[in-house]
C-alpha positions as CSV (number, residue, x, y, z in Angstrom):
1,X,109.4,109.6,111.2
2,X,108.7,106.6,112.2
3,X,111.3,104.4,114.4
4,X,112.7,101.5,113.4
5,X,110.6,99.1,115.9
6,X,108.0,100.5,114.6
7,X,108.2,100.1,111.0
8,X,109.7,96.2,111.6
9,X,105.9,95.9,113.4
10,X,104.2,97.0,110.8
11,X,105.7,95.0,108.3
12,X,105.7,92.1,110.1
13,X,101.8,92.5,110.5
14,X,100.9,93.4,107.3
15,X,103.1,91.8,104.7
16,X,103.4,88.3,106.8
17,X,106.7,88.3,107.1
18,X,109.7,91.2,107.7
19,X,110.8,90.4,104.1
20,X,107.8,91.4,102.4
21,X,107.7,95.2,102.3
22,X,107.0,96.2,99.0
23,X,103.0,94.9,98.9
24,X,100.2,97.2,98.8
25,X,99.0,96.7,102.5
26,X,102.6,97.4,103.8
27,X,103.4,100.5,101.8
28,X,99.4,102.0,102.8
29,X,99.7,100.9,106.3
30,X,103.5,103.2,106.4
31,X,102.0,105.8,105.0
32,X,99.2,106.1,107.4
33,X,101.3,105.7,110.3
34,X,103.5,108.6,108.8
35,X,100.5,110.7,107.9
36,X,98.9,110.1,111.4
37,X,102.3,111.2,113.3
38,X,102.4,114.5,111.0
39,X,99.3,115.3,112.2
40,X,100.7,116.5,115.7
41,X,103.7,118.0,113.8
42,X,101.4,120.1,112.2
43,X,99.2,121.6,115.1
44,X,102.1,122.4,116.8
45,X,103.7,124.6,113.7
46,X,100.5,125.8,111.3
47,X,102.2,127.9,109.1
48,X,104.7,125.1,107.8
49,X,103.6,124.9,104.4
50,X,106.3,123.4,102.9
51,X,105.8,120.6,104.9
52,X,101.9,120.3,104.2
53,X,103.0,119.6,100.5
54,X,104.7,116.6,101.5
55,X,102.0,115.3,103.2
56,X,99.7,116.1,100.7
57,X,102.1,114.1,98.7
58,X,102.1,111.0,100.8
59,X,97.8,111.2,100.6
60,X,97.9,111.3,97.6
61,X,99.7,108.1,97.0
62,X,98.0,106.4,100.0
63,X,94.8,107.2,97.4
64,X,96.5,105.7,94.2
65,X,97.6,102.9,96.5
66,X,94.3,102.1,97.9
67,X,92.6,102.5,94.5
68,X,94.6,99.8,93.3
69,X,94.1,97.6,95.8
70,X,90.5,97.8,95.8
71,X,90.3,97.3,91.8
72,X,92.6,93.9,92.3
73,X,91.6,92.7,95.8
74,X,88.5,94.1,97.3
75,X,88.8,92.0,100.8
76,X,91.9,92.7,100.7
77,X,90.9,96.3,100.4
78,X,88.5,96.3,102.4
79,X,89.9,94.9,105.6
80,X,93.3,96.9,105.9
81,X,91.0,99.7,106.0
82,X,89.1,98.7,108.5
83,X,92.0,97.8,110.4
84,X,94.2,101.3,109.8
85,X,90.6,103.2,110.5
86,X,90.7,104.7,107.3
87,X,88.0,105.7,104.8
88,X,84.3,105.9,106.0
């Protein structure tokens, strides 16, 4: 789970303001932070398949949001994936 301060920082960075929590960029950034946070958990607990299912659901949700963003605003998509370090 992300700390409240970390969430607020991500929202301010990608949303423009702290009230803009529903934008696609903010949602993708928050999912990416949670996915990266879980990677350490799976190194310590390789047999935790229930949490792995949740991770795969988050990855799928992020993939759908990225597809939506690439169709609607390709420039924002390119800058976001460059900042987050995802995709090729």
